[in-house]
VEXDREN-2710 file (C-alpha; in Angstrom, 1 decimal):
% VEXDREN-2710
k/r/px/py/pz
1/MET/-0.1/0.1/0.2
2/SER/1.1/3.4/-0.5
3/LYS/2.1/5.4/2.3
4/THR/0.3/8.8/2.9
5/LYS/1.8/12.0/4.4
6/VAL/0.1/14.2/6.9
7/THR/0.9/17.8/6.6
8/HIS/-0.6/21.2/8.1
9/ALA/-1.2/24.0/5.5
10/CYS/-1.9/27.6/6.3
11/GLN/-5.3/28.5/4.8
12/LEU/-4.1/32.3/4.0
13/CYS/-0.9/31.9/2.5
14/GLY/-0.5/28.2/1.8
15/ALA/2.5/27.5/3.7
16/GLN/3.1/23.8/4.8
17/PHE/4.3/22.6/8.3
18/PRO/5.0/19.1/9.7
19/LYS/3.0/19.7/12.7
20/TRP/0.1/22.3/13.9
21/SER/0.6/25.5/15.7
22/GLY/-1.4/28.1/16.6
23/GLN/0.3/30.9/14.4
24/CYS/1.9/30.5/11.1
25/SER/5.2/31.5/10.9
26/ALA/5.2/32.4/7.5
27/CYS/2.3/35.0/7.6
28/GLY/1.7/35.6/11.3
29/GLU/-2.0/34.6/11.0
30/TRP/-3.6/33.0/14.2
31/ASN/-5.3/29.7/13.9
32/SER/-5.2/29.2/10.1
33/LEU/-3.3/25.7/10.1
34/VAL/-5.5/23.0/8.8
35/GLU/-4.6/19.3/8.7
36/GLU/-4.2/18.1/4.8
37/VAL/-3.4/14.4/3.9
38/ILE/-1.3/14.0/0.7
39/GLN/-0.7/10.9/-1.2
40/SER/2.8/10.1/-1.9
41/ALA/2.3/8.6/-5.6
42/ALA/2.9/12.1/-7.1
43/SER/3.1/10.4/-10.8
44/ALA/-0.4/9.9/-10.6
45/ARG/-1.2/13.6/-10.2
46/TYR/-2.1/14.1/-13.9
47/GLN/-2.9/10.9/-15.2
48/GLY/-5.6/10.5/-17.9
49/TYR/-4.8/13.8/-19.9
50/ALA/-1.1/14.0/-20.1
51/ALA/-0.1/14.7/-23.4
52/GLY/3.0/12.5/-23.6
53/ASP/6.6/12.8/-23.1
54/PRO/7.8/16.7/-23.1
55/LYS/9.6/17.7/-26.3
56/MET/11.9/20.6/-26.9
57/THR/10.9/23.0/-30.1
58/ARG/12.5/25.8/-31.6
59/MET/10.5/28.8/-31.5
60/ALA/10.9/29.5/-35.4
61/SER/9.0/26.4/-35.8
62/ILE/6.3/27.1/-34.0
63/ALA/3.4/28.3/-36.3
64/LEU/0.6/30.9/-35.3
65/GLU/-2.7/31.0/-36.9
66/ALA/-3.7/34.7/-36.8
67/ASP/-7.2/34.0/-37.3
68/ALA/-7.8/31.4/-34.4
69/THR/-5.3/32.8/-31.7
70/ARG/-8.3/35.0/-30.4
71/LEU/-12.0/34.3/-29.9
72/ALA/-14.5/37.3/-29.8
73/THR/-16.5/37.0/-26.6
74/GLY/-19.5/38.8/-28.1
75/LEU/-19.0/41.5/-25.4
76/LYS/-16.8/44.3/-26.8
77/GLU/-15.9/45.7/-23.3
78/LEU/-14.7/42.3/-21.9
79/ASP/-12.8/41.8/-25.2
80/ARG/-11.2/45.1/-24.5
81/VAL/-10.2/44.1/-20.9
82/LEU/-8.9/40.6/-22.3
83/GLY/-6.7/42.4/-24.6
84/GLY/-8.9/42.2/-28.0
85/GLY/-10.6/39.0/-27.5
86/LEU/-9.9/35.4/-25.5
87/VAL/-6.6/34.0/-26.2
88/ILE/-6.9/30.1/-27.3
89/GLY/-4.9/28.1/-24.4
90/SER/-5.1/31.0/-21.9
91/VAL/-6.5/30.8/-18.2
92/VAL/-8.5/33.8/-17.2
93/LEU/-9.3/34.2/-13.4
94/ILE/-12.3/36.3/-12.4
95/GLY/-13.5/37.4/-9.1
96/GLY/-15.8/39.8/-7.3
97/ASP/-18.3/40.3/-4.6
98/PRO/-21.3/37.7/-4.4
99/GLY/-24.0/38.8/-6.9
100/ILE/-22.0/41.3/-8.7
101/GLY/-22.6/39.4/-12.2
102/LYS/-19.7/37.0/-12.4
103/SER/-21.8/33.9/-13.5
104/THR/-24.2/36.3/-15.8
105/VAL/-21.3/37.5/-18.0
106/LEU/-19.6/34.0/-18.1
107/LEU/-23.4/32.6/-19.2
108/GLN/-23.5/35.4/-21.8
109/THR/-20.0/34.6/-23.1
110/LEU/-20.6/31.0/-23.4
111/CYS/-24.0/31.3/-25.0
112/HIS/-22.8/33.6/-27.8
113/LEU/-19.5/31.3/-28.2
114/SER/-21.5/28.2/-28.3
115/GLN/-23.0/29.1/-31.8
116/SER/-19.5/28.8/-33.2
117/VAL/-17.4/26.7/-31.1
118/ASN/-17.8/23.5/-28.7
119/VAL/-18.0/25.0/-25.2
120/LEU/-18.7/23.7/-21.5
121/TYR/-20.0/25.2/-18.5
122/VAL/-19.2/23.4/-15.2
123/THR/-21.1/24.7/-12.2
124/GLY/-20.4/23.6/-8.8
125/GLU/-22.6/26.0/-6.8
126/GLU/-25.9/25.8/-8.8
127/SER/-28.2/23.0/-10.5
128/LEU/-28.6/22.9/-14.1
129/GLN/-31.9/23.7/-13.6
130/GLN/-30.9/27.1/-12.4
131/VAL/-28.3/27.8/-14.7
132/THR/-31.0/27.1/-17.4
133/LEU/-33.6/29.0/-15.7
134/ARG/-31.1/32.2/-15.7
135/ALA/-29.9/31.8/-19.6
136/ARG/-34.0/31.9/-20.3
137/ARG/-34.8/34.6/-18.1
138/LEU/-31.7/36.7/-19.9
139/GLY/-33.1/35.5/-23.4
140/LEU/-29.8/33.7/-24.4
141/PRO/-29.4/31.0/-27.2
142/GLU/-29.1/27.9/-25.4
143/GLU/-29.1/25.3/-27.9
144/HIS/-25.9/24.4/-28.2
145/LEU/-24.2/24.9/-24.5
146/LEU/-22.9/22.0/-22.8
147/LEU/-23.8/22.1/-19.1
148/LEU/-22.1/20.0/-16.3
149/ALA/-22.7/19.8/-12.6
150/ASP/-19.9/18.4/-10.8
151/THR/-17.2/19.4/-8.5
152/ASP/-14.6/16.5/-8.7
153/VAL/-11.7/17.6/-11.1
154/GLU/-10.7/14.2/-12.4
155/ARG/-14.4/13.6/-13.6
156/ILE/-14.6/16.9/-15.2
157/LEU/-11.4/16.4/-17.0
158/LYS/-11.9/13.1/-18.3
159/LEU/-15.3/14.3/-19.8
160/ALA/-13.6/17.4/-20.9
161/GLN/-10.9/15.2/-22.9
162/THR/-13.7/13.5/-24.4
163/GLU/-15.7/16.5/-25.4
164/ARG/-12.9/18.6/-26.1
165/PRO/-14.4/22.1/-25.7
166/LYS/-12.6/25.1/-27.0
167/VAL/-13.7/27.1/-24.1
168/LEU/-14.4/25.7/-20.3
169/VAL/-15.7/27.6/-17.5
170/VAL/-15.2/26.1/-13.9
171/ASP/-17.7/28.0/-11.6
172/SER/-16.5/28.2/-8.7
173/ILE/-12.7/27.1/-8.4
174/GLN/-13.4/26.9/-4.5
175/THR/-15.9/24.1/-4.9
176/MET/-13.5/22.0/-6.8
177/HIS/-12.0/19.1/-5.0
178/THR/-9.2/16.3/-6.3
179/ALA/-9.1/13.1/-5.1
180/LEU/-5.2/13.3/-4.3
181/LEU/-6.0/15.6/-1.0
182/GLN/-8.2/14.6/1.7
183/SER/-9.0/18.2/2.8
184/ALA/-12.3/19.7/2.4
185/PRO/-13.2/21.9/-1.0
186/GLY/-12.1/25.4/-0.5
187/ALA/-8.9/24.6/1.4
188/VAL/-5.5/26.0/0.3
189/GLY/-4.3/22.7/-0.6
190/GLN/-7.4/21.7/-2.7
191/VAL/-7.6/25.0/-4.4
192/ARG/-3.8/25.1/-5.3
193/GLU/-3.9/21.3/-6.8
194/SER/-7.1/21.6/-8.5
195/ALA/-6.1/25.1/-10.3
196/ALA/-2.9/23.4/-11.4
197/GLN/-4.8/20.4/-12.9
198/LEU/-7.0/22.6/-14.6
199/VAL/-4.3/25.0/-15.9
200/LYS/-2.2/22.1/-17.1
201/PHE/-5.2/20.5/-19.1
202/ALA/-5.9/24.2/-20.7
203/LYS/-2.1/24.5/-21.7
204/GLN/-1.9/21.0/-23.1
205/THR/-5.1/21.0/-25.1
206/GLN/-5.2/24.5/-26.2
207/THR/-8.5/25.0/-24.3
208/ALA/-9.3/28.8/-22.9
209/LEU/-10.4/28.3/-19.5
210/PHE/-12.4/30.5/-17.0
211/LEU/-12.1/30.2/-13.5
212/VAL/-14.5/32.1/-11.2
213/GLY/-12.8/32.8/-7.8
214/HIS/-14.4/33.9/-4.5
215/VAL/-13.0/37.1/-2.8
216/THR/-12.5/37.6/1.0
217/LYS/-14.0/40.2/3.3
218/GLU/-11.1/42.3/2.4
219/GLY/-12.0/42.3/-1.4
220/THR/-9.0/39.8/-2.4
221/LEU/-9.3/36.8/-4.2
222/ALA/-9.5/33.8/-1.7
223/GLY/-7.4/30.9/-1.5
224/PRO/-3.3/30.9/-2.0
225/ARG/-1.6/33.9/-3.5
226/VAL/0.1/31.3/-6.2
227/LEU/-3.4/31.1/-7.4
228/GLU/-3.0/34.4/-9.3
229/HIS/0.2/33.5/-10.3
230/MET/-0.6/30.3/-12.4
231/VAL/-3.2/32.0/-14.5
232/ASP/-2.6/34.3/-17.4
233/THR/-5.1/37.1/-16.7
234/VAL/-6.9/38.0/-13.6
235/LEU/-10.1/40.2/-13.7
236/TYR/-11.8/41.8/-10.9
237/PHE/-15.4/42.9/-11.0
238/GLU/-16.1/46.4/-9.1
239/GLY/-19.1/48.3/-8.5
240/GLU/-21.5/49.2/-5.7
241/GLN/-24.4/46.7/-5.1
242/ASP/-27.0/49.2/-5.3
243/SER/-25.6/50.8/-8.7
244/GLN/-26.6/49.3/-11.7
245/TYR/-23.1/49.9/-13.2
246/ARG/-20.5/47.3/-13.3
247/LEU/-16.6/47.6/-14.1
248/ILE/-14.3/44.7/-15.0
249/ARG/-10.6/45.5/-14.2
250/ALA/-7.6/43.5/-15.6
251/VAL/-5.0/43.6/-12.8
252/LYS/-2.9/40.9/-14.6
253/ASN/-3.0/40.2/-18.3
254/ARG/-0.2/38.4/-20.2
255/PHE/-2.0/39.2/-23.6
256/GLY/-2.8/43.0/-23.1
257/ALA/-2.8/46.0/-21.1
258/VAL/-3.0/46.0/-17.2
259/ASN/-5.3/48.0/-15.6
260/GLU/-7.9/48.0/-18.7
261/LEU/-11.1/48.7/-18.1
262/GLY/-14.5/47.4/-19.1
263/ILE/-17.9/49.0/-18.1
264/PHE/-21.2/47.4/-18.0
265/ALA/-24.9/48.0/-16.8
266/MET/-26.8/45.4/-15.1
267/THR/-30.2/45.0/-16.7
268/ASP/-33.2/42.4/-16.6
269/LYS/-31.2/41.1/-19.8
270/GLY/-27.9/40.5/-18.1
271/LEU/-24.9/42.7/-18.5
272/ARG/-25.0/45.7/-20.9
273/GLU/-22.0/47.1/-22.7
274/ILE/-21.8/51.1/-22.0
275/SER/-20.7/52.6/-25.5
276/ASN/-19.7/56.1/-24.3
277/PRO/-18.6/55.4/-20.6
278/SER/-17.5/58.9/-20.1
279/ALA/-21.1/60.0/-20.1
280/ILE/-21.9/58.0/-16.9
281/PHE/-19.2/59.7/-14.7
282/LEU/-20.1/63.2/-15.5
283/SER/-23.0/65.1/-13.7
284/ARG/-24.0/67.9/-15.9
285/TYR/-25.1/70.4/-13.4
286/LYS/-27.4/73.3/-14.3
287/ASP/-25.4/75.8/-12.6
288/PRO/-21.7/75.4/-11.7
289/VAL/-21.4/73.4/-8.3
290/PRO/-18.5/74.2/-5.6
291/GLY/-15.9/71.4/-5.1
292/SER/-16.9/69.5/-8.4
293/VAL/-14.0/69.1/-10.9
294/ILE/-13.7/67.0/-14.1
295/MET/-10.5/65.3/-14.9
296/ALA/-9.5/63.0/-17.9
297/ALA/-8.2/59.6/-16.5
298/LYS/-6.5/57.1/-18.4
299/GLU/-7.8/53.3/-17.9
300/GLY/-5.5/51.0/-19.6
301/THR/-5.7/52.1/-23.5
302/ARG/-8.7/54.4/-23.1
303/PRO/-9.1/58.0/-21.9
304/LEU/-12.0/58.4/-19.8
305/LEU/-13.8/61.8/-18.2
306/VAL/-14.7/61.2/-14.3
307/GLU/-15.9/63.7/-11.7
308/VAL/-14.0/64.3/-8.6
309/GLN/-16.0/66.0/-6.0
310/ALA/-14.7/67.6/-2.4
311/LEU/-16.2/68.7/0.6
312/VAL/-14.0/71.1/2.9
313/ASP/-15.8/72.0/6.3
314/ARG/-14.6/73.3/9.5
315/SER/-13.5/70.4/11.9
316/TYR/-14.7/70.5/15.5
317/MET/-12.1/67.4/16.4
318/ALA/-8.7/67.4/17.5
319/ASN/-7.6/65.3/14.4
320/PRO/-9.5/66.8/11.3
321/ARG/-11.0/63.7/9.0
322/ARG/-9.4/62.7/5.7
323/VAL/-12.0/60.5/3.9
324/CYS/-11.3/59.4/0.4
325/VAL/-13.7/57.1/-1.8
326/GLY/-12.3/55.7/-4.8
327/LEU/-8.8/57.7/-4.3
328/ASP/-5.9/56.9/-2.3
329/SER/-6.2/58.4/1.4
330/GLN/-2.4/58.5/2.1
331/ARG/-1.9/60.6/-1.0
332/LEU/-4.7/63.1/-0.3
333/SER/-3.0/63.6/2.9
334/MET/0.4/64.1/1.2
335/LEU/-1.4/66.4/-1.4
336/LEU/-3.1/68.6/1.5
337/ALA/0.6/68.9/2.8
338/VAL/1.8/70.3/-0.5
339/LEU/-1.2/72.8/-0.8
340/ASN/-0.2/74.3/2.5
341/ARG/3.5/74.5/1.7
342/HIS/3.7/75.6/-1.8
343/GLY/0.2/77.0/-2.3
344/GLY/-0.2/78.8/1.0
345/ILE/-3.8/77.4/1.9
346/ALA/-4.0/75.8/5.0
347/THR/-6.5/72.7/5.7
348/HIS/-5.4/71.6/8.9
349/ASP/-8.6/72.9/10.8
350/GLN/-10.9/71.3/8.0
351/ASP/-12.5/68.0/7.4
352/VAL/-11.8/66.9/3.9
353/PHE/-14.1/64.5/2.1
354/VAL/-13.1/63.3/-1.5
355/ASN/-15.2/61.0/-3.7
356/ALA/-14.9/59.8/-7.5
357/VAL/-18.2/59.7/-8.8
358/GLY/-19.7/56.4/-10.3
359/GLY/-18.0/53.7/-8.2
360/VAL/-14.7/54.4/-10.3
361/ARG/-11.4/53.9/-8.4
362/LEU/-8.6/56.1/-9.5
363/THR/-5.1/54.8/-9.0
364/GLU/-3.0/57.0/-11.1
365/THR/-1.2/60.1/-10.2
366/GLY/-2.9/62.3/-12.8
367/ALA/-5.6/63.0/-10.3
368/ASP/-3.4/64.9/-8.3
369/LEU/-4.1/68.2/-9.6
370/ALA/-8.0/67.7/-10.1
371/LEU/-8.2/66.8/-6.3
372/LEU/-6.4/69.7/-5.1
373/LEU/-8.6/71.8/-7.4
374/ALA/-11.7/70.4/-6.0
375/VAL/-10.5/71.0/-2.8
376/LEU/-9.8/74.4/-3.5
377/SER/-13.3/75.1/-4.9
378/SER/-14.9/73.8/-1.8
379/LEU/-12.7/75.7/0.4
380/ARG/-13.4/78.9/-1.4
381/HIS/-17.1/77.9/-2.1
382/ARG/-16.2/79.1/-5.6
383/PRO/-17.2/76.8/-8.5
384/MET/-15.3/76.0/-11.5
385/PRO/-16.6/76.5/-14.9
386/THR/-18.8/73.6/-16.2
387/THR/-16.7/73.3/-19.4
388/MET/-13.4/73.3/-17.5
389/MET/-11.4/70.0/-17.0
390/THR/-7.9/69.4/-15.6
391/PHE/-5.3/66.4/-15.3
392/GLY/-1.7/66.3/-13.7
393/GLU/0.6/65.0/-11.4
394/VAL/1.8/67.0/-8.4
395/GLY/5.2/66.4/-6.9
396/LEU/6.3/67.3/-3.4
397/ALA/8.2/70.3/-4.5
398/GLY/5.1/71.7/-6.0
399/GLU/5.9/71.1/-9.6
400/ILE/3.2/70.0/-12.0
401/ARG/4.5/66.8/-13.7
402/PRO/3.2/65.4/-17.0
403/VAL/1.3/62.3/-17.3
404/GLN/0.9/59.7/-20.3
405/SER/-1.1/60.0/-23.1
406/GLY/-2.1/63.9/-22.5
407/GLN/-3.3/64.6/-26.0
408/GLU/-5.6/61.9/-26.0
409/ARG/-6.9/63.0/-23.0
410/LEU/-7.6/66.5/-24.5
411/ARG/-9.2/64.9/-27.4
412/GLU/-11.8/62.8/-25.5
413/ALA/-12.4/66.1/-23.3
414/SER/-12.8/68.3/-26.3
415/LYS/-15.3/65.5/-27.7
416/HIS/-17.6/66.1/-24.9
417/GLY/-17.8/69.7/-25.2
418/PHE/-15.2/71.0/-22.6
419/LYS/-13.4/74.5/-23.8
420/VAL/-10.9/75.0/-21.0
421/ALA/-8.1/72.6/-19.7
422/ILE/-5.3/73.1/-16.8
423/ILE/-2.9/70.7/-17.6
424/PRO/0.9/70.2/-16.9
425/HIS/3.3/72.5/-19.1
426/ALA/5.0/69.5/-20.5
427/ASN/1.7/68.0/-21.9
428/ALA/0.8/71.1/-23.9
429/PRO/0.2/70.1/-27.3
430/LYS/1.9/71.7/-30.4
431/HIS/-1.2/72.1/-32.4
432/PRO/-4.6/73.4/-31.4
433/ILE/-7.4/70.7/-30.4
434/GLY/-10.6/71.9/-31.4
435/ASP/-11.8/75.0/-29.9
436/MET/-10.1/74.3/-26.3
437/THR/-8.1/77.0/-24.5
438/ILE/-5.1/75.3/-22.8
439/LEU/-3.7/76.8/-19.8
440/PRO/-0.4/75.0/-19.1
441/ALA/1.0/75.1/-15.5
442/GLU/4.5/74.4/-14.4
443/SER/3.9/74.8/-10.7
444/LEU/0.8/74.4/-8.3
445/GLN/1.1/78.4/-7.8
446/GLN/0.5/78.8/-11.4
447/ALA/-2.3/76.2/-11.6
448/ILE/-4.1/78.1/-8.6
449/GLU/-3.6/81.4/-10.6
450/HIS/-5.0/79.7/-13.5
451/PHE/-8.0/78.6/-11.4
452/THR/-8.7/82.0/-9.7
453/GLN/-8.7/83.5/-13.4
454/CYS/-11.4/81.0/-14.6
455/GLU/-13.3/81.8/-11.5
456/GLU/-13.5/85.6/-12.7
457/LYS/-14.1/84.5/-16.2
458/SER/-16.8/81.5/-15.7
459/THR/-19.5/83.6/-17.6
460/THR/-17.5/83.8/-20.6
461/TYR/-16.6/80.0/-20.6
END
């Protein structure tokens, strides 16, 4: 009989130890070690679908079929996030909060792809009747979609080896289990080994694989961190539960741009693409409002107009509050210090609240200037003109630093009717962009002067 090996694995980081202890010495988490039984016969790990002995191949002899390397998913926003379509043989991990639309978008994608290629949807959380009920409620073509309700990885791969689907969806990886381990589904070892077998199958058979992953209360993907390293693309669903808009962001992509953003609206017929995403993040007020500034952000390969709002109010606390929604709170504190030192405007006795409208999360430094001008507008209770926008990075020395793709941002703003732009001096275009008035600034003090002039001429703009 083959001997078995007993180990204790951390459910947070995946580290393994020969005996149990109260605290994981690798990550410091308490009460996270769980006993796992591992078979010693490692050679049986990938039996049933191995592609034979490995062979070395010269890169020059590998033929690429341009028409077959990517598949259109039927959702242009999803294709954009994936880098132009679904790459054959790639593994995509998609995570997000419960009920945000992960299963819905994959079901829509597979129903579209089933019209041209062989696809398989494996569900470990729902019954076949539940999946069919959702497809019919959304009005999706269902006649060619193959369904399988199972959680055993070996059985799933045996059936997939027979059917040879071009696209395979596993919903979700935390419900899968392999006979090689005795631990419960969802344990670190089970998630790691199940994902490893599925990834190996996808690479050997050139099957595009979607893995649905659960998220923790912190918003990160549950399971070992190695899960994100094994896959080619990691997508995150973002958005508020009470909002109809859903954002898909690529945080890792071997076949496209990182931080690419796809924008959808949740309707009774599933996820619908937003053709003009800048419009949903802009609030066109009848009259100018203090503390509201429009900036041109760059999400992946696409410029996006976003409204940044600030509210500055007198603080009655010893430590004034600094609250950010959609922006970095640490960067807000740093920028307020720059505003005090190089702009001569103090906020040490003021509560500052900053918000990015629409649930979008701004991670780039190009939002610095918009954030400071919004704070200044609210502090002075002086609105900016509704046809004015800005972008730029603010350094600790008070300089306005350039950002990438400045002219693309300006063209996007001009397309939406903006007439004035306060931008970094290094991003000033050599040729006019529409009828926009460009106000370049080399320092924060100069940007504040431009802002003051625009306040005085707001009726003109």
